[in-house]
C-alpha positions as CSV (number, residue, x, y, z in Angstrom):
1,M,17.1,-4.3,21.9
2,N,16.5,-2.2,18.8
3,L,19.5,-2.7,16.5
4,I,18.6,0.3,14.3
5,R,19.8,3.7,15.2
6,N,18.6,5.7,12.2
7,K,17.0,5.1,8.8
8,S,19.2,5.2,5.8
9,T,18.4,7.7,3.0
10,R,15.3,6.6,1.0
11,I,15.7,5.8,-2.6
12,I,12.7,7.1,-4.5
13,Y,11.5,4.7,-7.2
14,F,8.6,5.4,-9.6
15,I,6.8,2.6,-7.9
16,F,5.0,4.4,-5.1
17,L,4.0,1.9,-2.4
18,V,1.9,3.8,0.0
19,V,1.7,2.8,3.7
20,L,-1.3,4.6,5.1
21,I,-0.9,6.4,8.5
22,S,2.8,5.8,8.3
23,E,3.4,9.3,9.7
24,P,1.2,11.7,11.7
25,I,-1.7,12.8,9.6
26,I,-1.3,16.5,8.8
27,S,-4.7,18.2,8.6
28,F,-3.4,21.7,8.1
29,S,-0.8,23.6,6.0
30,Q,1.2,26.7,6.8
31,E,-1.0,28.9,4.7
32,K,-4.7,29.1,4.5
33,V,-5.8,28.3,1.0
34,I,-9.2,28.0,-0.6
35,D,-9.5,24.3,-1.3
36,Q,-10.5,23.1,-4.7
37,I,-10.4,19.9,-6.8
38,A,-7.1,19.6,-8.5
39,V,-7.7,16.3,-10.4
40,I,-10.6,14.1,-11.2
41,V,-9.9,10.4,-12.0
42,G,-13.0,8.5,-12.8
43,K,-15.3,9.1,-9.8
44,N,-12.4,10.0,-7.5
45,I,-10.8,13.3,-6.8
46,I,-7.5,14.8,-5.5
47,L,-7.9,18.1,-3.6
48,E,-5.4,20.9,-3.6
49,S,-5.2,20.4,0.2
50,D,-4.2,16.7,-0.3
51,I,-1.1,17.9,-2.3
52,E,-0.3,20.8,0.1
53,N,-0.6,18.6,3.2
54,Q,1.6,15.9,1.8
55,Y,4.2,18.4,0.7
56,Y,4.1,20.0,4.2
57,Q,4.5,16.6,5.8
58,Y,7.5,15.7,3.7
59,R,9.1,19.1,4.3
60,M,8.7,18.7,8.1
61,Q,10.5,15.4,7.8
62,G,13.4,17.0,5.8
63,E,12.7,14.7,2.8
64,I,12.3,17.4,0.1
65,V,14.8,17.1,-2.7
66,G,14.3,19.6,-5.6
67,S,12.1,22.7,-6.1
68,E,8.7,22.9,-4.5
69,S,6.9,22.7,-7.9
70,S,8.8,19.7,-9.1
71,V,8.3,17.8,-5.8
72,K,4.6,18.6,-5.8
73,C,4.4,17.3,-9.4
74,Q,6.1,14.0,-8.3
75,M,3.6,13.7,-5.4
76,L,0.7,14.4,-7.7
77,E,1.8,11.7,-10.1
78,S,1.9,9.2,-7.2
79,M,-1.6,10.3,-6.2
80,L,-2.8,9.9,-9.8
81,F,-1.5,6.4,-9.9
82,Q,-3.3,5.6,-6.6
83,K,-6.6,7.0,-7.9
84,L,-6.3,5.1,-11.2
85,L,-5.7,1.9,-9.2
86,L,-8.7,2.7,-7.0
87,N,-10.8,3.4,-10.1
88,Q,-9.8,0.0,-11.5
89,A,-10.5,-1.8,-8.1
90,E,-14.0,-0.2,-8.2
91,L,-14.6,-1.4,-11.8
92,D,-13.4,-4.9,-10.8
93,S,-15.7,-4.8,-7.7
94,V,-12.9,-5.6,-5.4
95,E,-14.3,-6.5,-2.0
96,I,-12.5,-5.9,1.3
97,T,-13.9,-7.6,4.3
98,D,-14.3,-6.1,7.8
99,S,-11.8,-8.7,9.0
100,Q,-9.1,-7.5,6.6
101,V,-9.6,-3.9,7.7
102,D,-9.5,-4.9,11.4
103,Q,-6.4,-6.9,10.9
104,T,-4.6,-4.1,9.0
105,L,-5.6,-1.5,11.5
106,E,-4.3,-3.6,14.4
107,Q,-1.0,-4.5,12.7
108,R,-0.3,-0.9,11.9
109,L,-1.3,0.3,15.3
110,R,0.9,-2.3,17.0
111,Y,3.9,-1.1,14.8
112,F,3.4,2.6,15.7
113,I,2.7,1.8,19.4
114,A,6.0,-0.2,19.5
115,Q,7.8,2.8,17.9
116,L,6.4,5.3,20.5
117,G,6.7,2.9,23.5
118,S,3.2,2.6,24.7
119,K,-0.5,3.1,23.8
120,E,-0.6,6.1,26.0
121,A,2.3,7.7,24.2
122,F,0.6,6.9,20.9
123,E,-2.6,8.6,21.9
124,D,-0.8,11.6,23.2
125,Y,1.2,11.9,20.0
126,Y,-1.8,11.7,17.7
127,G,-4.2,13.5,20.0
128,K,-6.8,10.8,19.6
129,T,-7.7,7.7,21.6
130,I,-7.1,4.4,19.8
131,P,-10.9,3.8,19.2
132,E,-11.2,7.3,17.7
133,F,-8.1,6.7,15.6
134,K,-9.6,3.4,14.3
135,A,-12.9,5.0,13.5
136,E,-11.4,7.9,11.7
137,F,-9.1,5.8,9.5
138,R,-11.2,2.7,8.9
139,E,-12.5,3.9,5.5
140,E,-9.1,5.1,4.4
141,I,-7.6,1.7,5.3
142,K,-10.3,0.0,3.2
143,I,-9.5,2.2,0.3
144,Q,-5.8,1.5,0.6
145,L,-6.4,-2.2,0.7
146,M,-8.4,-1.9,-2.6
147,I,-5.5,0.0,-4.1
148,E,-3.0,-2.6,-3.0
149,S,-5.2,-5.4,-4.4
150,A,-5.3,-3.7,-7.8
151,Q,-1.6,-3.0,-7.7
152,Q,-0.7,-6.6,-6.8
153,K,-2.8,-7.8,-9.7
154,I,-0.5,-6.0,-12.1
155,T,2.7,-7.5,-10.7
156,M,1.6,-10.9,-9.3
157,N,3.2,-12.8,-12.2
158,I,6.3,-10.7,-12.6
159,D,9.7,-12.2,-11.7
160,V,13.2,-12.0,-13.0
161,T,15.5,-14.8,-14.1
162,P,19.3,-14.8,-13.4
163,S,19.9,-13.9,-17.1
164,E,17.6,-10.9,-16.7
165,V,19.5,-9.8,-13.6
166,K,22.8,-10.0,-15.5
167,S,21.4,-8.1,-18.4
168,F,20.0,-5.4,-16.2
169,F,23.3,-5.1,-14.4
170,K,25.2,-4.8,-17.7
171,S,22.8,-2.1,-18.9
172,I,24.0,0.2,-16.0
173,P,27.0,2.4,-17.0
174,I,30.0,1.6,-14.8
175,D,30.2,5.2,-13.5
176,S,26.5,5.0,-12.6
177,L,26.9,1.9,-10.4
178,P,26.1,2.9,-6.8
179,L,28.8,2.8,-4.1
180,I,28.0,0.3,-1.4
181,N,29.1,1.1,2.1
182,S,31.0,-1.3,4.3
183,E,28.5,-3.9,5.6
184,V,28.6,-6.6,8.3
185,V,26.7,-9.9,8.9
186,I,26.2,-10.6,12.5
187,G,25.2,-13.7,14.4
188,Q,24.2,-14.1,18.1
189,I,23.7,-16.8,20.8
190,V,21.3,-15.6,23.4
191,K,20.9,-17.0,26.9
192,K,17.9,-15.9,29.0
193,P,18.4,-16.1,32.7
194,P,16.7,-19.2,34.2
195,V,13.6,-18.6,36.3
196,S,13.5,-20.4,39.6
197,L,10.8,-22.9,40.4
198,E,9.9,-20.9,43.4
199,Q,9.2,-17.8,41.3
200,K,7.0,-19.8,38.9
201,L,5.0,-21.3,41.7
202,L,4.5,-17.9,43.4
203,I,3.2,-16.4,40.1
204,K,0.8,-19.3,39.4
205,E,-0.6,-19.1,42.9
206,N,-1.2,-15.3,42.6
207,L,-3.0,-15.9,39.2
208,R,-5.1,-18.7,40.7
209,K,-6.3,-16.3,43.4
210,L,-7.2,-13.7,40.8
211,R,-9.0,-16.2,38.6
212,Q,-11.0,-17.4,41.5
213,R,-12.1,-13.8,42.3
214,I,-13.2,-13.4,38.6
215,L,-15.2,-16.6,38.8
216,Q,-16.9,-15.3,41.9
217,G,-18.0,-12.2,40.0
218,E,-15.2,-9.6,40.0
219,D,-14.3,-7.9,36.7
220,L,-11.2,-9.1,34.9
221,S,-10.7,-5.7,33.3
222,T,-10.5,-4.1,36.8
223,L,-8.1,-6.7,38.1
224,A,-6.0,-6.3,34.9
225,I,-5.6,-2.5,35.6
226,L,-4.5,-3.3,39.2
227,Y,-2.3,-6.4,38.7
228,S,-1.4,-7.0,35.0
229,E,2.3,-6.6,34.1
230,D,1.6,-6.0,30.4
231,P,2.1,-2.2,30.3
232,G,0.5,-1.9,26.8
233,S,-2.9,-3.5,27.8
234,A,-3.2,-3.1,31.6
235,K,-4.5,0.5,31.4
236,K,-7.2,-0.7,29.0
237,G,-8.4,-3.4,31.3
238,G,-6.1,-6.0,29.7
239,E,-7.8,-5.7,26.2
240,L,-5.4,-6.6,23.3
241,G,-7.6,-5.8,20.3
242,L,-8.2,-8.0,17.3
243,Y,-5.5,-10.5,16.4
244,G,-5.5,-13.1,13.7
245,R,-4.0,-16.6,13.8
246,G,-0.2,-16.7,13.8
247,E,0.1,-13.2,15.5
248,L,0.1,-14.3,19.1
249,Y,2.2,-16.6,21.2
250,P,1.2,-20.2,20.0
251,E,0.3,-21.3,23.5
252,F,-1.8,-18.1,24.1
253,E,-3.5,-18.3,20.7
254,A,-4.4,-22.0,21.1
255,I,-6.4,-21.2,24.2
256,A,-7.8,-17.9,23.0
257,F,-9.5,-19.4,20.0
258,K,-11.1,-22.2,22.1
259,L,-12.7,-19.9,24.6
260,K,-16.4,-18.9,24.5
261,K,-17.5,-15.3,25.0
262,D,-16.6,-14.1,28.5
263,E,-15.1,-17.4,29.4
264,V,-11.9,-17.2,31.5
265,S,-9.0,-19.6,30.8
266,D,-6.9,-21.6,33.2
267,I,-3.3,-20.3,33.6
268,V,-1.3,-20.2,30.3
269,E,2.4,-20.0,30.1
270,T,4.2,-18.3,27.2
271,E,7.6,-16.7,26.6
272,A,6.2,-13.5,28.1
273,G,5.1,-15.0,31.4
274,F,1.9,-16.5,32.8
275,H,-1.6,-15.4,31.7
276,I,-5.3,-15.8,32.4
277,I,-7.3,-14.9,29.3
278,Q,-11.0,-13.9,28.7
279,L,-12.6,-13.8,25.3
280,I,-14.3,-10.5,24.4
281,E,-15.3,-11.5,20.9
282,R,-14.4,-13.6,17.9
283,K,-14.8,-12.6,14.3
284,G,-14.0,-15.5,12.1
285,E,-10.3,-16.1,12.3
286,Y,-9.7,-13.1,14.6
287,V,-10.1,-12.8,18.3
288,N,-10.2,-9.9,20.8
289,V,-9.3,-10.9,24.3
290,R,-8.3,-9.3,27.6
291,H,-5.7,-10.9,29.8
292,I,-3.8,-10.5,33.0
293,L,0.0,-11.1,32.6
294,M,2.4,-11.8,35.5
295,Q,6.1,-12.3,34.9
296,P,8.5,-14.2,37.1
297,K,11.2,-11.9,38.5
298,V,14.8,-12.5,37.5
299,S,17.5,-12.0,40.2
300,P,21.1,-10.8,39.7
301,L,22.1,-14.3,40.4
302,D,19.9,-15.6,37.6
303,L,21.6,-13.2,35.2
304,L,25.0,-14.2,36.4
305,I,24.2,-17.9,35.7
306,A,23.2,-16.9,32.1
307,R,26.5,-15.0,31.7
308,K,28.6,-17.9,33.0
309,E,26.9,-20.3,30.7
310,L,27.7,-18.1,27.7
311,D,31.3,-17.9,28.9
312,S,31.5,-21.7,28.7
313,I,29.9,-21.7,25.3
314,A,32.3,-19.1,24.0
315,Q,35.3,-21.1,25.3
316,L,34.0,-24.2,23.4
317,I,33.7,-22.2,20.2
318,R,37.2,-20.7,20.6
319,N,38.7,-24.1,21.2
320,D,37.0,-25.5,18.1
321,S,35.1,-28.0,20.2
322,I,31.9,-26.8,18.5
323,S,31.1,-24.6,15.6
324,F,29.2,-21.3,16.0
325,D,26.4,-22.7,13.8
326,D,26.0,-25.8,15.9
327,A,26.2,-23.8,19.1
328,V,23.4,-21.6,18.0
329,V,21.1,-24.6,17.4
330,K,22.1,-26.3,20.6
331,F,22.2,-23.3,23.1
332,S,20.5,-20.1,21.9
333,D,17.2,-19.1,23.5
334,D,16.3,-16.6,20.8
335,P,14.1,-17.2,17.7
336,S,17.0,-16.1,15.5
337,K,18.4,-19.7,16.1
338,N,16.0,-20.7,13.3
339,N,18.0,-18.4,11.0
340,G,21.4,-19.6,12.0
341,G,21.5,-17.0,14.7
342,L,21.8,-14.2,12.1
343,L,20.3,-10.8,12.8
344,I,17.9,-9.5,10.2
345,N,18.0,-5.8,9.1
346,P,14.4,-4.6,9.2
347,I,15.2,-1.8,6.7
348,T,16.3,-4.2,3.9
349,G,15.0,-7.6,5.1
350,T,18.5,-9.0,4.6
351,T,21.3,-10.1,7.0
352,K,23.5,-7.2,6.0
353,F,23.9,-4.1,8.1
354,E,25.8,-0.9,7.5
355,V,27.6,-0.1,10.7
356,N,25.6,3.2,11.1
357,Q,22.4,1.1,11.1
358,L,23.4,-0.7,14.3
359,D,22.7,0.3,17.8
360,P,25.9,1.9,19.2
361,S,26.2,-0.8,21.8
362,V,26.3,-3.4,19.1
363,S,28.6,-1.5,16.7
364,F,31.0,-0.8,19.6
365,V,31.5,-4.6,20.1
366,I,31.5,-5.5,16.4
367,N,34.1,-2.9,15.4
368,K,36.6,-4.7,17.7
369,L,36.0,-8.2,16.3
370,K,37.8,-9.9,13.4
371,V,35.8,-11.9,10.9
372,G,34.9,-15.3,12.3
373,K,35.4,-14.3,16.0
374,I,33.0,-14.0,18.8
375,S,32.6,-11.4,21.6
376,N,32.5,-11.9,25.4
377,P,28.9,-12.0,26.8
378,V,27.1,-8.7,26.3
379,L,24.1,-7.6,28.3
380,M,21.0,-7.0,26.1
381,Q,17.3,-6.5,26.3
382,T,15.0,-9.0,24.5
383,E,12.0,-7.8,22.5
384,D,9.8,-8.2,25.5
385,K,12.2,-5.8,27.4
386,K,13.7,-8.5,29.6
387,E,17.5,-8.6,30.4
388,A,19.6,-11.4,28.9
389,Y,23.1,-12.0,27.7
390,R,24.4,-12.8,24.2
391,L,27.5,-13.6,22.3
392,L,28.0,-11.6,19.1
393,Y,29.7,-13.2,16.1
394,L,31.1,-11.3,13.2
395,K,30.3,-13.6,10.3
396,K,31.3,-11.3,7.4
397,R,32.5,-7.8,6.7
398,T,32.6,-6.2,3.3
399,L,34.7,-3.2,2.3
400,P,33.2,-0.2,0.5
401,H,32.9,-1.0,-3.2
402,R,30.9,-0.4,-6.3
403,A,27.9,-2.7,-6.8
404,N,28.8,-6.0,-8.5
405,L,27.1,-9.3,-9.1
406,Q,29.5,-11.3,-6.9
407,E,28.9,-9.4,-3.7
408,D,25.5,-7.8,-4.3
409,Y,23.5,-10.2,-6.4
410,N,20.4,-10.1,-4.1
411,R,20.4,-6.3,-4.1
412,I,20.8,-6.1,-7.9
413,Q,18.1,-8.8,-8.3
414,T,15.7,-6.5,-6.3
415,W,16.6,-3.5,-8.5
416,A,16.0,-5.6,-11.7
417,L,12.6,-6.7,-10.3
418,Q,11.6,-3.1,-9.4
419,D,12.7,-2.0,-12.9
420,K,10.5,-4.7,-14.5
421,Q,7.6,-3.8,-12.3
422,S,8.0,-0.2,-13.1
423,K,7.8,-0.9,-16.8
424,A,4.7,-3.0,-16.2
425,F,3.1,-0.1,-14.3
426,K,4.0,2.3,-17.0
427,E,2.4,0.1,-19.7
428,W,-0.7,-0.4,-17.5
429,I,-1.0,3.4,-16.9
430,S,-0.7,4.1,-20.6
431,K,-3.6,1.7,-21.4
432,K,-5.9,2.6,-18.5
433,A,-5.4,6.4,-18.6
434,K,-6.7,6.5,-22.2
435,K,-9.9,4.7,-21.1
436,T,-10.5,6.7,-17.9
437,Y,-11.9,10.2,-17.5
438,I,-9.1,12.3,-16.1
439,K,-9.3,16.1,-15.7
440,I,-6.6,18.3,-14.2
441,I,-6.5,22.0,-13.4
442,D,-4.2,24.2,-15.5
443,K,-1.9,24.8,-12.6
444,Y,-0.6,21.2,-12.8
445,R,-0.8,20.7,-16.6
446,Q,2.7,22.1,-16.7
447,C,4.1,19.2,-14.7
448,E,6.7,17.0,-16.4
449,F,5.1,13.6,-15.6
450,E,6.9,10.3,-16.1
451,N,3.8,8.8,-17.7
452,E,1.2,9.7,-20.4
453,W,-1.8,10.8,-18.3
454,F,-3.5,13.0,-20.9
455,E,-3.8,13.3,-24.7
456,S,-2.1,16.7,-24.5
457,K,-1.2,19.4,-22.0
């Protein structure tokens, strides 16, 4: 179940961390303009259309704050920074391998496919097949990785000490300290319905028959289209694309990396179900495989068993027979048990959620709980879209307040680090811009930039 209902308002820092292809690529603007070079940085250029397209994209997303000219100037400064980083990467002869590009492409594609629901929805949304998309953006991904490498080199040794965090906090005027909304920390104990032995045996027998047909000459990709229960890969003949170590289910990965080209595995069991796997290719520490997945079916009775087990666990916790923390370790079927059962906010990377960041079905339950209390079993969907039950636990709730070191140390530490990194970038730009050929058309010389890009306007 996706816990996030909507993204909180973005805070724009000077540090511009670009995530390529994070939104649909806009290749047009509202008005037809004669394209021209707006800026030259070393051997690299920024076109007028680059600025116009990014501005149009942000406007379509409703993220424009300020006048058109000031926003375009901010965007141009971010682009200047990227091109200066790229110029430095080229001077340093930064090398990006094909494997790095493949891995980054696959990671980003998986993220957007998950957001849109399926590979088919992704292709429909972007108007390109996945192979076409990869081919079109391969070079841009390589350039982005070069930029990231140069950027990381500037900040790799930057950290903040507790005393620096305190000094940074004290430097902020009290009336400028941001207001922090009410936040909650939530834990969970998940019980997945048990799968009957009969179901497992049936699935294995069906896969054995399919494997035998493949060994006798039939095509796994054709059988995957017909029988695989992985909606993301079935229509592509079971092909997953390149994955690196640590990105697949451990049991799946262990077999995939041992296979020879075109070899078909025995049956492999993972959390997702049962698979047979065929190696398409291996590139160093990356593999591309096709597979057929079959999943045991869960009956209403199986779900009822999971719910009743959680009812018993909840009663033990309420009677103080076991603590929530111990119950998580002993009973939960979810990977969050390794984090004390706490949910992680994907926006912030912390365990704190604003209530409006939660799925309504979760906030509805949490709003009724007192701190330290647990809910009754709640029906949920796991990440692999299977039904299960869970207990929700309200570990902590904060009231709205101004940022302070006691309640918001981690948040303030992040701000302090970003401030220190920003100063390092500013110093780096000041040095490198003086040594780099930078030319800008008169139209943008009127911009009030944050940094010294030119000797004079």
